[in-house]
N, C-alpha and C positions, 0 to 999 in steps of 0.2 A: 426430535420425529420429524419427520417433513409433514408442514401446513402449506395447502393450496392457498393461492390469495384470491381476495376477492371485491370487487370492486362498492366502494362507500360512500354514497352520496346520497344527498337527502331523499332518491327515491332509491336508493340500490340496498343492498344487504350487510350485516355488519363484517366488522372487520373479524376475521378467522385468528384465535389462539391458541397454543398448546405449548408444550413443555419443550426443554432443550437440557439433556442430560448430557453433559460432559465430564470429564474427569474432575473430580471435587466441586462442579458448578451444576446447579440447577437457575435457570433462568425460564423467564415466560417470554416466547415467541409471538408477535402478533401483526400478522398482513395484512395490510390494505393497500387501495390504488390513491395517488394523486389526481387531482382535477382534470389532468390532459391524459392519464392513464397508466403514468409509471409507478411503479411497484413502490412499497415503502414499508419497513421491517423496524419494528421496535424489540430491544431488547432489553426486556426488563429485570433487576435484580431482586426489587421484592414487591413484595404483594401489592398492587393497586387496584383499583376499581377498573373493571374492564374498558379497554379503550373504545370510545365512541366517538372522538371528535372527526369531522371530516372535513376534508380541504375546502374551503367556502372561496375562494379564488374562481376567477370564469376564467381558464387558460383554453389558448388552440391545442390540438393532440400533439404529442411532442413528435420532433420532426429534428431526426440527425441527417442532415447531407454529408457524408461519409465516403471515402473511396482509398484503394491501397492501391498505390504505384510503385513497382519496380525497378529498384535502381540496378542497371543492367552491370554497372562498373562493380558493387561490392553485392551483390546478391543481396539486398536489404529491401525490405518494404518500408515503405513512408506511407504517415497518414496522411491525406488530405480532407480536411473537416473544415470551410469554410465558417460556416455558421457560428465558430466557438470566437469570431471576432465580435460578437455582438454578448456576451457571456458577464456577469456581475463583475464590476473591477473595484474593489477597495471601498464599499461602500460605508457611511457613518454607522455606528457601532448599534444605533440604532433602528437601523434598517437593515440590518443584517440577517439573510437570509436561510441560515442555519441555527439561529434561534426560536425559541418556541413560539408559536404563532399568539398575538394578542391584538386587543381589537384595533389597534392602532397599525400593528404591524404584522401581515399576513404572511408566513414562510411556508417553506420547504417541508415545515413541521407543523402539521394542524394544531397538534396537543400543546398544551400549556407548560408542560414539561415535560422530561425524560431522561433514560440513563443512556443507552447505547440506540443510535438510531442508522439503519442504510438505506438507500433510495437510490433510485434509477438517476444519475447525473442528467440534468435537462439539457446541458450543451456535451454530449457526450462526444469523442471522437471515434467511439464504435459504438452500433447499434444494431440489433438484433437484425430490424431489417430497415438498413439506409435509405431516406427518401432521395426520390429523384434519380435513383440508379439501375433502374430497370434494364436499361442496355448495357450493365456489365453484370448480367445475372449470368450469362456464359463471360467466364475469362478470356480475354483476346490476348494472345499468344505472341511472341516476337519479342523483339528489343525493346518495346513499348510495353508491359503487360500492366492491364490495370483492371482491377477486383472491386465488388460493390467493399464500404469497409464492415463488415457484420462483425461481432463480440458484441461487448457489453461494457456500461461504464459505468461504476456506481459511487458513490461518496457515504462516508463512514464518519459520524458526528461522535467524537468522544463524549464531550459532556453538554450539557444542556448551558454551562456557565460562559458564556461569550469571554472571559476575562483569564478564563483557565488556559493550562496547559498540559500536554503529556505527563512532561516531569512532574508535576503537580500533582496529577492524579494517584488515588489510592492503586495499592497492591490489588487490591477487589474488582475495581474499576477494569485496571488491567486486565484481570482473570475474564472478563465479562467481553470487551474486546478480542481478546485470542478468539472467545468461544464464538464470536462473530464473525471473525475472519475462516474460522475453520468451516462454520455454516456455508459461509458463501463461497469458499474455497469449494466445497463440495457441491454445491448448486450448479457453481458457474462450469466446473467443468464436464457437468452433463448436457450443456447445452449443444446444439447440431455445431462443429466446425471450431471450436474452441480449443486451441492447443496448450497454453498455458494461460494461469493466471497467477495474477502480479498483484500482492497488496504495497502500499506503501502509503509514508507522509513527507510533504513539503511543510517547513515551516521557514517563514519571514518572507518578506518581499524580495529579499536580494536572492532567493531561488526561484520568483516568480510567482509567490504565493498572491492571489487575488483576494480572497477572503480569508481576514484573522482568526476565527470561528475555530475551536481546535478540530481538527477533522484531517480525515484522512482519502484515499481514495484506492479503489480497487479495479483493473484492467484485466477484461479477458480476451485476451488475444488470439485472432485467428492463424496462429504462425507461433514459430520459436524465435525471443529475440536475438539480437545478433548478438548481444554479450553472453546469453546464456548456450545461444551456439558454438560460442566461439570456446568456452569454458567445459562443456560438454565432450566436443572434439578433442581440447588436451586431454582432460581425466580421462577418455579411451584410450590416448596414445598412452597414459601414463600404465594404465591398468593393463592395457598388453604386455609394455616393458616389464614392469614389475608385480602386476599380481595384486596391486594393492588400492585404493582408495586414493586419489588424489587430497581431496578437500581432510580427509583423516589423517593423511603423512603429512601434509604441510601442519597440521594442529599440533601434530605429537611434534613437529619440528621446534615449531613456537613454542612448546613447553618446554623443549630440553633447552631453547635457546634462553628464553626468559624472561629478557629485559623488555619488550614489547608486551607483555602482559600487563592488562589495567585491570583486570579483576578477574577470578576462579573461583565458581562457586563448586558445590556437590556436582549440577548439572551443564551450569554452561563457563563457557569460557569467551570476555573479552577481550580481544587483544589489537591493538597497531599493525597492519600485516607489515613487512619488509618492505616491498613496494609501493608503499600509500602511494596514490597519486595527489589526494586531498592536504591542503594544510592539516585539517583536524578528519581524520579518519578511522574508523573503528566498526569491528568485523565480530560479531556474535553468534557461535557455534555452541550447538548442544554438545555436550560430552560424548554421547552416545549418537552414532550416524541415525537420521531418520531424512527421509526423504521430501515431506510436505510436514506443514502444520498438526495434519490430526493423527499423525503419527507420535506427536510430544504425547508423555503421560502425564496423568492430575500433577507429580511432583514436579516433571518439568517446566511444564505451564506457570506451577506457582514460583519457580526458581527463576522462569526468566523474568516473570514481574519484577522480582526484587532485584535482581542481577540489570536490568535494563532501565531501571528508575534511578539504580545508584548511576551509571553511563551518563544518564542525560544529564544530571547533578550538576558531574563533572563536568562535563561539557560547558556548559552554562556558566560553569565557577571559572575555568580558562579565563576569560577578558570583561568579567566583572558587569553581564550582564548577558539575555537571551541570545545564544549562538543561532545563526540561521541554517539550516540542514535540510537534508533529502534523510529519509529513513527507507531501505528498501528490503522486502521479503526475496530471495531466491529459494524457489519450491522447483521440485522435479516437474518439469514439464509434462504431457501425459504422456504415456508408452515410451516413457524413461527408464533404460536399463538399472537399477540400482546400483549396481559399484562405480556406476559413471556419475551421481552426482550426490549432495550432502546439504539438508538447510541448513541457510544461515542467514544473517540481518547483516547487510552493511551501512552504516552512519558515514555520512559525507558531509563536510561542511566548508564553502570558499573563504570563511573566516581565517585570516593568516596572521592578524594581530588585533589589537583591539580598535584602531582604524585603518584595517587597512582588511581586502578581500581580495584573492586572486579572481582573474581572470583568464577563459580562455583564450590565449593568446595564438600565434600564427603556428607553432609548432605542434600545441593540442589542439586546434581547432581543424589547420589543416592536414596535418598530416599525422593528429591522433598519438604523439609521444607528448606525455606530461614531464614538465618539471616540475618540482617539488621544491618548494623555498623552504621547507621546515623538514628536517631528519626525522622519519620516523621515532627515532627511541628518544627524544625529545622529546615530543609532544607526548609518548608514553610515560616518559617518568613527569610528566608536568601533571595529566591525569592518575597517576599513584599520588601525587600528593595532594591533589583535591579532594581525599579521602574524607 
């Protein structure tokens, strides 16, 4: 069910709670507001006392100074968000802003414990009403087009435990995160101007993580991202030529080849793509075509948890230490033709050996042509061997 939010300060109302009933999961969703007006949502797995904690900090109203600038040479939008220079950077564990609040550390989560929490990013790249961009409310046309950076950025905290990781979560917790992703996708796609919703996780300072607490993010873009746009156009041409879904046809080709399959279950396939760009790259596809996370059945969601946790643990065993990675969900943007898209998760890591990282050098950074030092078949064999 949909639950409206309400401010909860000492002089305000109580947080609003309601139930989320997903395939095989019943959670309690409680929505409230932080001291600067940002929305915060608890997704609780088990019966808890009603949420009554409020944000005791004194914060100025949230302000995101964000704008979009169109690169006329590539027809791609660039987000300029200079206020993010001030975001929290690698704090000590006892000052982590994503841990539950305590008398000594009042954090972004007012409660003293939680299961999964989602809240608006304090240092958002995109915002519903970006500050200081009144002059950009009417888009400037021409070769130097600029627009207000409208959209939304949210943080998803996977656990109250600062020292855990996604790979160490239980399948039940992954199920809760899945329900939170679905809930937020459905809510964010209804926001004015949003074209694409993108849940993802960055892990490790090697990929730019500034907070080590286990968490991910969700971006609601006011445009279709360049990679998605390129894939959809390629899929459209494939469909026009063959009548088939490009992603489904590639998946069948990988099944037939077999050598790059890492794990195949009843509902999911994890594989290393034949043209992997990164030393460690694994794609997870549902065996049945789906467009967005909400399309997945209860059995598919449960099987994803099991399959993905197996993949993450195999990846972490490759080099005897946690591997930095980016895990990105590709969902159909709004108004996408189903035959041109296919839900999937892409995990990439710059780790190419125990003591070496891949950096994007001249060919990759300047020309977009990747050079992979590790054969995809080799990494697939190594991942299978970690079972």
